[in-house]
C-alpha positions as CSV (number, residue, x, y, z in Angstrom):
1,M,-0.1,0.2,-0.3
2,Y,2.6,2.5,0.8
3,Y,5.8,0.5,-1.2
4,N,7.9,1.4,1.9
5,K,7.7,4.8,1.5
6,I,7.3,6.3,5.3
7,D,6.8,10.2,3.5
8,N,3.8,8.4,2.2
9,I,1.8,7.4,4.8
10,E,-1.4,9.2,5.4
11,V,-1.8,10.5,9.1
12,T,-5.9,9.6,9.5
13,N,-8.6,9.8,12.3
14,E,-7.7,6.1,13.2
15,L,-4.0,6.1,12.9
16,L,-3.9,9.0,15.5
17,C,-6.2,7.2,17.5
18,F,-3.9,4.2,17.5
19,A,-1.0,6.5,18.5
20,K,-3.6,8.0,21.5
21,N,-3.9,4.7,22.4
22,A,-0.8,3.2,22.1
23,H,0.8,5.7,23.9
24,S,-1.9,6.0,26.8
25,A,-1.4,1.5,27.0
26,Y,2.9,3.0,27.7
27,E,1.7,5.1,30.2
28,A,-0.7,2.5,32.2
29,Y,2.1,0.3,32.3
30,L,4.6,2.7,33.3
31,E,2.7,3.8,36.3
32,E,2.1,0.2,37.0
33,K,5.9,-1.2,37.2
34,R,6.2,2.2,39.1
35,R,3.4,0.9,41.8
36,R,4.7,-2.8,41.6
37,E,8.3,-0.9,42.2
38,Q,7.2,0.9,45.1
39,K,4.8,-2.1,46.2
40,E,8.5,-3.8,46.5
41,M,10.1,-1.5,48.2
42,E,7.8,-1.2,50.9
43,T,8.0,-4.7,51.4
44,K,11.3,-4.4,51.5
45,V,11.5,-2.3,54.3
46,E,9.0,-3.5,55.9
47,E,10.6,-7.0,55.8
48,E,14.1,-5.3,57.1
49,K,11.5,-3.7,60.1
50,N,10.5,-7.1,61.3
51,A,13.7,-8.0,60.4
52,K,15.7,-5.7,63.2
53,K,12.3,-6.1,65.0
54,Q,12.8,-9.7,65.6
55,E,16.7,-9.4,66.2
56,I,16.0,-6.7,69.3
57,E,13.1,-9.0,70.6
58,L,15.2,-11.9,70.3
59,K,18.6,-10.1,72.2
60,E,16.4,-8.9,74.3
61,K,15.7,-12.8,75.3
62,L,18.7,-13.2,75.4
63,N,19.7,-11.0,78.4
64,E,16.5,-12.5,80.1
65,Q,17.6,-15.8,80.1
66,I,21.1,-14.6,81.4
67,K,19.5,-13.0,84.2
68,V,17.6,-16.1,85.2
69,V,21.1,-17.6,85.2
70,E,22.0,-15.2,87.4
71,L,18.8,-15.2,89.5
72,E,19.9,-19.2,89.8
73,K,23.0,-18.2,91.3
74,N,21.9,-16.3,93.0
75,L,19.0,-18.4,94.9
76,K,22.2,-21.0,95.4
77,S,24.2,-18.6,97.5
78,V,21.3,-17.6,99.6
79,Q,19.8,-21.5,99.9
80,T,23.9,-21.7,100.9
81,Q,23.6,-19.0,103.5
82,S,20.1,-20.3,104.8
83,S,21.6,-24.0,105.6
84,S,24.4,-22.4,107.4
85,K,22.5,-20.0,109.7
86,R,19.9,-23.2,110.1
87,E,22.8,-24.9,111.1
88,A,24.8,-22.7,113.2
89,A,21.4,-22.2,114.8
90,T,20.7,-25.2,115.6
91,K,24.2,-25.7,116.9
92,L,23.9,-22.7,119.1
93,L,20.3,-23.8,120.5
94,N,21.6,-27.4,121.6
95,E,24.4,-26.2,122.8
96,A,22.1,-23.3,124.7
97,N,20.2,-25.8,126.4
98,E,22.4,-28.4,127.3
99,R,24.0,-25.0,129.5
100,L,21.2,-24.1,131.1
101,K,20.3,-27.5,132.1
102,Q,23.2,-28.0,133.5
103,A,23.1,-24.4,135.1
104,L,19.9,-25.7,136.7
105,K,21.3,-28.8,137.9
106,K,24.7,-27.1,139.5
107,N,22.4,-23.8,140.2
108,N,24.6,-21.8,138.7
109,L,23.7,-18.5,137.4
110,T,26.4,-16.9,135.5
111,E,25.8,-20.0,133.2
112,A,22.3,-19.5,133.6
113,N,22.7,-16.3,131.7
114,I,25.4,-17.3,129.2
115,A,22.8,-19.9,128.3
116,S,20.3,-17.2,128.0
117,S,22.4,-15.3,126.0
118,L,23.2,-18.6,123.6
119,L,19.6,-18.8,122.8
120,E,19.4,-15.0,122.6
121,A,22.3,-15.0,119.3
122,A,19.9,-18.9,118.8
123,Q,17.0,-16.7,117.9
124,N,18.5,-14.0,115.8
125,L,20.2,-16.7,113.5
126,Q,17.2,-18.0,112.7
127,A,15.8,-15.2,112.1
128,E,18.4,-14.5,109.6
129,Q,17.5,-17.9,108.3
130,D,13.9,-16.8,107.8
131,T,14.7,-13.9,106.4
132,L,16.7,-15.7,104.2
133,T,14.1,-18.5,103.7
134,H,11.7,-15.6,102.4
135,E,14.5,-14.0,99.8
136,A,14.9,-17.5,98.4
137,N,11.6,-18.0,97.9
138,K,11.2,-14.4,96.0
139,I,13.4,-15.5,93.5
140,I,12.0,-18.8,93.3
141,K,9.3,-17.3,92.0
142,N,11.1,-14.5,89.9
143,V,12.8,-17.2,88.4
144,N,9.7,-18.9,87.2
145,K,8.2,-16.6,86.4
146,R,10.6,-15.9,83.8
147,K,11.3,-19.1,82.5
148,G,7.7,-19.2,82.4
149,D,7.2,-16.0,80.1
150,L,10.7,-17.0,77.8
151,L,9.2,-20.5,77.5
152,Q,6.1,-19.1,76.1
153,Y,7.6,-16.7,73.8
154,Y,9.1,-19.8,72.3
155,T,7.0,-21.7,72.3
156,M,4.1,-18.8,70.1
157,R,7.4,-18.1,68.0
158,A,8.0,-22.0,67.1
159,K,3.7,-21.9,65.7
160,K,4.7,-19.1,64.2
161,S,6.9,-20.3,62.4
162,R,5.5,-23.7,60.9
């Protein structure tokens, strides 16, 4: 029809309409491409944000685990002190009772006063031991709560990863 001569092409309304449609389709393609790229960028930013959040959360949980271990060490120390105080109080109590019996047999007021002092010392040690036991119980509750929280966190995390 045009015999390979570009300058012989007639510009008609139909040709202009095709050109406008082609231009509109190209603009729509570019717009869709921009939207996709924007969406991909937003998704990537969101993934990075979530990854950073998970990393921070994991570090917090690791710190929590370290604190639990430290609390358990502290608990062992307190329990050891409590046991030591209990043994000392028991020995003092036995010694004081023995001296008191002997003082009463001999009717010796000085020995009775010494026995009384030993009894007071034993009572003080028992009070200290009670305080340490109470402190150990608080630590046990704290450790158990933290362990429960950590267990719940890791359980939920495992469910999410499935």
